[in-house]
N, C-alpha and C positions, 0 to 999 in steps of 0.2 A: 606734799602728797604722802599719806601714810599707808604702807602696804604690810600685809601679814604673810609670813611663810608658815603654813600650818601642816603638821605631820603627826601621825600616830603610829608610825612603824614600830613593830613590837620589840626589837632587840638591837644591840650594837652591831649585829651582823649586817645591818643596813647602812652603817656609817660610811664605808668606803664609797658607796654609790651616792651618798648625800653630800659629801665634802665638796666635790667639784661643782655640784649643782648649786649649793648654797653660795659658793664663791662667785659663780656667775650671776646669781640673783642680786647679791650685795653690790657687785661691781656695776651692773647695769642700773640698779637703783641709784647709786651714787652719781652715775653719769647723767641721770635725769632729775637730780636734786630731790630724790624721794628717800624716805626712811623705811627700813624693813625691821619688823619685829618677828623673831622666831618663837613659835608656840608649839609645844608638844602636848596635844590633848586629843580626845575623841571629838569627832565632828558634832555629834548630838549634844555634847557638853558645851561646845563652842557656840551652838545655836541657842541652847536652853539658857545659858548664862548671858546671852546677848553680847558676847565679847566682840563679835563682828562689827558692832556699831562704832567701835573706835577706829575702824579702818575704811579706806576708800576701795580696797580690792584685796583679794586673797589668792595666793599661789599655794597649791595643796598637793601633798603626796600621801596617798592612802592605799590600803588594801581594799580594793573595791569588790566586796561580796554583795550579794543581792540586796541585803538590808541597807548597806552603806550607800548603794547607788540611789536609793530612795532619799537618804539623808543628803546626798550630794545635790539632788534636785531641789530639796528644801532650801539648802544654803544658797544655791545659784539663783533662786528666786528673790533672795534678799540682798545680794551684793555681787558685783562683778567677780568672777571666779575662773581661774585657769588651773587645770590639773596637769601634773607632770610625772614623768617616769612610768607611772602605772595608769593606763587608760581606764577611765570610768565606764567606757563603752556606752555612754549616754549620747544618743544621736544629736542632741541639741547642745551638748557640752563643749567647752573649749579645751583643747589638749595640745601640749607641746611635749614631744618625747622622741625616742629613738625608733628608727625603722627596724623593729625586732625581726620581722620576717626576712627582710633583706639581709640582715646580719647572718642568719643561718644559710641563706642562699650563697653568700660569699664563701663561707666555710665549705659547703658541699661542692661548689664549683672548684675550689682549690684542691679538695681531696680527689675530685675527678681528674684534674690536671696532673696530680701525682700518681694516677693510675689505680686508685682504690675504687672498687665497684660494690663491695659489701659494706655498707655504712649503717651504723646503728646510732641510737639516741639514748642518752642517760639524763633523766629528768627528776627533779625533786619538787614536790609541792604542786599547786595548781593555781598560782597567781597568774594574772593576765599576761605579764611578760613571758612567763614560761609557756603558757598556752599559745601565745603568738609565735614563739620559737618552734613549737611543735607543728603549728600550721605551716610555718616557713619551711620546716624540714620536709614535710610531706610534699609541698609544692616543688621544692628544689629537686627531690628525687624524681618526681614526674617530669620536670623540665629537662633533667639530664638523662631521662630514660633508664633510671636505676630501679632495681626492685625494692619494694617495701616488705620487710619481714617483721611480723609482730614480735617474734622471739628475739629480735635485735633491739627492741625498745625496752629499756629497763627503768622502772618507775617505783617510787615508794608509796604511791597513792592507791590504797586498796580498792580494787574493782571500780575505779573512777571511770565513768562513761562520759566521754567528751564528744560533743557534736562536731563532726568534721565537715566543714562547708564545701569541700570539693566533691565528696560523694553524696552528700545529703543524708547520710546515715550516721548512726552512732558507732563510734570506734572505741573498743574497750582497751584502755592502757593496761598492760599486764602489771601485776603488783607482786612484790616479793616480801619486803619488810619496810616498816616506816623508816625513813632515812635521815631524820634530823640529828639523832645522836650518832657519835662517831662509830660506836660498835655496831649499831644497826646498819649504818651506811656501809660498813665494811662487809657485812653479810651480803649486801647487794653487789659490792665489788667482787666478792667471791663467786657470785652467780655469773658475772661477766667472764671471769677467768676460767671457770669450770664448764662453760657452755661447750657442748659437743661440736657445734659448728659456729664459732663466734664470728662477729663481723671483723673485717680487716681494720676498720677505723670507727671511732665513736665520737660523736659530737656531744659535749656536755653543755647543758643549759646554764651552768654556773661555773665560773672559773675556779674559785676556791675548791670546789668539789673535784674538778679536773686535777688540780695540784695534789689533793688528797689521794686520788686514785693512783696518780703517778708514784707517790711515795709508797702506797700499799703494794702496787704491782712490782716495784723494785724489791720489796721484801719477799715477794713470791717468785722472784727470778724471772719476771716477765719483762722483756726489753721494749722500751718505747723509743722509736716507733717500729723497730724491727718486727716484734711479735704482734703489736697492736698500736695503731696510731691514735692519738687523742687530740682534741681541740676544744677550747672554751668558746663562749659566745658573748660574754658581757664585759670583758676587759677590766674586771675588778682584780686588783693585785692581791696576792696572798702574802701576808706577813708571817704566817705560820710555816708555810712551805717555801722558804726563800730560795732553796737550792735550785728549784725548777723554774722560778719565776721568769727568767729571761728567755726561756726556750719554748714556752707554750704558744702554739698557734692559737690566736683568738681574734676577736673583733673589738676594736676600740669604739666605745660609745662617747660621743661628745657631750658629756653631762654639763660641762661648763657652758658650752654654747646653748644647751637646752635652758639653763637657768637664765641667761641673758635674753634669749628669745621669748621666754615666758613673761618676763617683766615687760618687754616691749609690747607683747600681745595684750597684757593686762592694761597697760597705760592707754593703748589704742581703744580698748573696750570701754574703759572709764570715760574716755573722751567721746564715746558714742560712734566710733568708727567701726564699720563692718569689714569683714575679711574672711580668710580661711578659718574654719573651725578646728581643723586638725593640721598641725605642722609637725612633720617627721624629719628629723635631721639624719643625714646619711651616715652609716657606719663606715669604719675603715679596717680593712684586713691587715693583721699583723702576723707574718709568717715566722714560725720558730722551728726548731729541730724536731718537735714532737710529731710532726706530720711529714717531714721531708725525707722521701725515699732517696733522693739524690745525694743528700749529705749524711743520711742515717743519723747516728747519735754523735757524729763528729762535731767539732767546734766550727760554727759558722764564721766566715772571715770577718775581720774588724769592719771593713767597709760595708759589708752586707748587714752586719748587726746594727751599725749606725743608721744605714738607710732604712731598715725595717722600723727602728725606733722612731725615726723622724716621721715616717708615714703614719705612726700611731699618735704622735704628739704635735703635729704641725698646727692643729687648731687651738693648742694651748697658748694663751696670751704670753706666758713666760716660757715659750718653747726652748729658747737657747739655754736658759738656766737649767731647765728640767733635763735637757739632753746631756749637757755637760756634767751635771750631778750624777745622772744615770751611769756614765762611764768613768766616774771618779776623777774628773779633771777640773781644774779651774777654767773659767770661761775663756780667758785669754789664751791659755795653752790649747784648749780644745779647738778654738777658732783656727789656730795655726795648724793643728793636726788635721782638721777637716779640709782646709785648703790643700794640704799635701795629698790627701786621699782622693778628693773630688775635683780638684782643679778650679774651684770657685769658692767664694766666701759662703759661710753658713747663712748669712742674711739674704744673699742673692738666691741661694738654693731654696730657702723657705719661701721667699716671695714668688719665685717661679712656680714652685709646687702648688702653692695656694691659688695662684691665678689659673693654672691648668685645671685644678679641681673645680674652680668656679666656672670656667668655661664649659666643662663637662656637665655640671649640674644645670647650668642655664640652658644647655642644648637638650638634655635628656630628662629633665624634670620640670614640673610646673610650680616648684617652690618659689615663694616670693623672694625677691632679691635680698631682703633683710634676713631671711632664713638661710639663704646661700652664704651670706657674709658670716653669720654666726657659725655655720657649719665648717667654714674653712679657717676661722681664727682671725678674721678682720672685724674689729669693733669700732674703727674710725672710718665712717663712710666716705668722707672726703678723700682720705688717703687711698682707700680702695679704688674709688672711681678714677683717681689720677693714675695709679699704677695700671689699672685695667685698660684705660684709654691709651696709655703709652705702649702697652703690650699688644693690644688688638686693634687699636686705631678707632675705637668707637666705645660708646657707653655699654654697660651690661644689658640694658633694655634693647638697644639697637642690635647687639650681638645675638640676643635671643630671637629677635624678629628676623634677622638675616638667616639664622640657623633653620627657622621654621620654613623659610622660603627657599631653603637649599642653596643660599648664596652666602654662606658663612664666610666672613673675612678671615684671612690667614694671619696668624700672629708669628 
């Protein structure tokens, strides 16, 4: 089976988001004896040159503006097609991605728990993930009975009117300056700092921009989080602003799991199987010092830092290696250090965490079991079923049925 991974994202700024996604696509394709060809070109060129004829199906990442959605429908009429990361918003299209609105809800809920009540939003651009995070921000404020103040929303999009589905009316996002260039972005940062009544906390729809703001604020003698708390929402690491990387509160998106799930969905579609048209993998909250009133800017304990990082990386297939590398230890030494701190092996801790996450998702979501597996880092179904049955005494399907009947077995 020949598959194509097609993208036309405009710059290397998109690479951090794509790396894990592509790894997931390649690994799942290998597991299904399929080949994957990566192509970087415009969709209309892909159609006009009939390149799609060389493949059985396509996984696609695109900026879906109105014209491109029309092209998406043209391509979907010719070949099985699954879009990822950026939703085409086509009601008949197949999509595997992150639950963007839920990601912002996790951040807002955390800020509420820390005691923040004046929460703002900083957004750049108007791509679908950004708009989804804006919608999630509005819903989260409503759900937590917090005020929405237009003056606390900072955007680079000039006079952009975005339809807000909650109110059924147009809401105007305030604009200051275009924000893609660093110097223009810093003018927008200055507007945040100079505001007469600024928010206590700001949610950034982009992690690298949150890192940049932290660096800028430090130069202006604004203390994070004492003067203003900040959080990201996409879990993309910043290589430019390494100093703050480990302390930013953010939400980890399981892009590796998205890639694997997209391949499985595409293979099912090629085989003529019907199923869910949209699969959203749940995000995971990663708490850092940038929002913690309890710890302020002090160093978080080693045990807490390890636990926070594990909760952001547990869905990674190479979680142990990733965690050990993050803390600058060899795997063997880290495993011994972990047992000292936690009283259990890292393998047992990860397995238990994944199974508890799976149980929660089975009870509280309608996601297919395969999507749950991808979301928690299990990619060998037989091993997952064996571990799950040993832990809870039944299969995942039976567990879900018990939960729905309010007779959930205890593990």
